N, C-alpha and C positions, 0 to 999 in steps of 0.2 A: 175213807179207806186208806189214807196215807199212813196211818199208824197200825194197819193190819187188824183193826178191831172195828166192828160195826156196832155202834151204840144207838139203837133205836129205842126211844122212850117206851116204857110199859104201856102208857095210855094209848099210844099209836098202835102198838101191836094188838092190844085188846080191842080197839076200835076197828082195826082191819079184820080181826077174827069175826066181828059182828057184821062185816060187809060194807063198812064205810069206804066209799070210793076214793075220797081224799087221802085216807090213811094208806090204802093199797097203793095209790099213786106215789105217795111219799116213799114207801118201802121199795117200789120199783125204781125210783130215782136213786135211792141209796145203793141198790144192787146193780144199777145200769152199767157202770164201768166193768164190773166183774162179768156180767152177762155178755157184754160186747167182746171181752177178751176170750171167753169160752167159744163164742160164735164166730170168731175170726178164722178165716180159711186162707192159708197161704197158697199162692199160685204165681206163675210166671206170665207176664204179658207177652204180646206179639213180638216185642223187641228183646225178649229174654231177661227182662228186669224182674227181680223178685218183688212181689207186692202182697199185701194182705187186704182182704175185703171181708165185710161182715156178711155172713149167711143169714139173710133176713128171716128165712123160714125157721132156722135153728134158734135165732134170737126170739122170735114170737113163741116158739114152742117152750123155751126155757122160762119166759115170762108167764106163759099160761100155767106151766107146772108149778111155779112159785106161788102164783095167786091161788090155784086150786089146793096146793099144799097148806097154805095159810087158812083158807076157808074150811077145808074138810078134815085135815089131819092134824093141824097144829093144836096142841093142848097147852093151855095156860095153867101152870101149877100154882097153888096158893103160896103166897109169900110167907116165909118164916120170919116172924118178928118176935 
């Protein structure tokens, strides 16, 4: 994600769509930094210092929605060659 583009091979996406756990796990690992950034919640500790922590419930919810989106809603279009 350093170059702002997620390049997941077609074979992995296709396999994830069919329910392959390893492929889904790979996709979750690719999106993990983005998910953690979205699930970060800023707050101040007891000493008044600003910190951020990950809202684990939000992180799990985003991961769940990503997996369900791949399994149920993701449509693989035929390749134009």
